[in-house]
C-alpha positions as CSV (number, residue, x, y, z in Angstrom):
1,M,309.2,-27.8,-78.8
2,T,305.3,-24.9,-79.3
3,D,305.5,-24.5,-75.4
4,A,307.0,-21.7,-76.5
5,N,304.1,-20.3,-78.6
6,E,301.3,-21.8,-76.2
7,W,302.8,-20.1,-73.0
8,I,304.7,-16.5,-73.5
9,S,303.7,-16.2,-77.2
10,P,300.2,-15.1,-75.7
11,L,301.7,-13.5,-73.3
12,I,303.3,-11.6,-74.7
13,G,301.5,-9.9,-77.2
14,L,304.0,-12.8,-79.7
15,P,302.5,-14.2,-82.5
16,E,303.4,-17.6,-83.6
17,L,306.1,-18.2,-84.4
18,P,308.0,-21.1,-86.5
19,V,309.8,-24.2,-84.2
20,V,312.5,-25.9,-84.6
21,I,312.8,-29.6,-85.2
22,W,315.5,-31.0,-83.0
23,P,318.1,-34.1,-84.6
24,E,317.4,-37.0,-83.0
25,S,321.1,-37.2,-82.6
26,C,323.6,-34.7,-80.4
27,D,326.9,-35.7,-81.2
28,E,327.4,-34.6,-84.8
29,D,331.2,-34.6,-85.1
30,G,332.3,-34.4,-81.5
31,D,332.6,-30.8,-80.4
32,D,331.8,-31.5,-77.5
33,R,332.1,-27.0,-76.5
34,L,329.4,-26.4,-79.0
35,H,325.9,-26.9,-78.2
36,W,323.5,-29.7,-79.1
37,K,321.0,-27.1,-80.8
38,T,324.0,-24.5,-82.7
39,R,324.2,-26.8,-85.8
40,A,320.9,-27.1,-85.9
41,L,319.6,-23.1,-85.6
42,V,322.0,-22.7,-88.7
43,D,321.0,-24.7,-90.5
44,W,316.7,-23.5,-89.5
45,A,318.1,-19.8,-90.4
46,A,319.9,-20.2,-94.2
47,G,321.4,-17.4,-93.6
48,R,318.2,-15.0,-92.2
49,S,318.5,-13.6,-89.0
50,F,318.0,-14.7,-85.7
51,V,317.7,-14.3,-82.2
52,W,318.5,-17.5,-80.0
53,V,317.6,-17.1,-76.0
54,D,318.6,-19.9,-73.5
55,D,321.1,-20.3,-70.1
56,E,323.7,-22.2,-71.8
57,I,324.8,-20.3,-74.9
58,T,328.4,-20.1,-74.8
59,D,331.1,-18.3,-75.3
60,P,332.4,-20.9,-78.3
61,D,328.9,-20.7,-80.2
62,R,328.7,-17.2,-80.2
63,A,332.2,-17.9,-82.5
64,W,331.5,-21.2,-84.3
65,V,327.4,-19.1,-85.9
66,S,329.4,-15.9,-87.2
67,T,331.7,-18.0,-89.0
68,H,329.1,-20.5,-90.7
69,H,326.0,-18.0,-90.8
70,Q,325.6,-15.7,-93.4
71,G,323.1,-12.7,-91.9
72,Q,322.8,-10.9,-88.3
73,A,322.0,-13.3,-84.6
74,L,322.2,-12.3,-81.4
75,L,322.3,-14.9,-78.9
76,H,321.3,-14.2,-76.0
77,R,322.2,-16.3,-72.8
78,V,320.1,-16.0,-70.6
79,D,320.4,-16.0,-66.7
80,P,318.3,-19.7,-65.4
81,R,318.4,-18.1,-61.1
82,H,316.4,-15.2,-63.1
83,G,314.4,-15.6,-66.6
84,L,314.1,-13.5,-68.4
85,T,314.0,-9.8,-66.8
86,A,313.0,-6.7,-68.0
87,A,316.9,-5.7,-69.0
88,D,317.2,-9.5,-71.4
89,F,313.5,-8.2,-73.1
90,A,315.3,-4.4,-73.5
91,T,318.3,-6.1,-75.1
92,L,316.0,-7.7,-77.8
93,D,314.3,-5.4,-78.5
94,E,317.8,-3.0,-79.1
95,W,318.5,-6.1,-81.9
96,L,315.6,-6.2,-83.6
97,H,314.7,-2.1,-84.2
98,A,318.7,-2.3,-85.0
99,T,318.3,-5.5,-87.5
100,H,315.2,-4.4,-88.6
101,D,314.9,-3.9,-92.8
102,P,311.7,-2.8,-93.6
103,G,312.4,-3.1,-97.1
């Protein structure tokens, strides 16, 4: 929830960012191939571009987002054994610069 704004954002120079409030129920329609966060993130994004960084993202999540989300999205899986690495930050930076619309 807000821990990233309190602990991570100041260390890497990010402003306070909005926080997604997760649904009470994680068993929405029984599709156990999707991560329980997938639908909530797409609903919250409401067609806006977004980046999701997690260690549990799978191909079914990527496929569902590409089918059900109007905007651009980067679903970036982080290796939980290493956490965020310089390579992860480079990938995020590249995507953000490639998709940023200055207008």
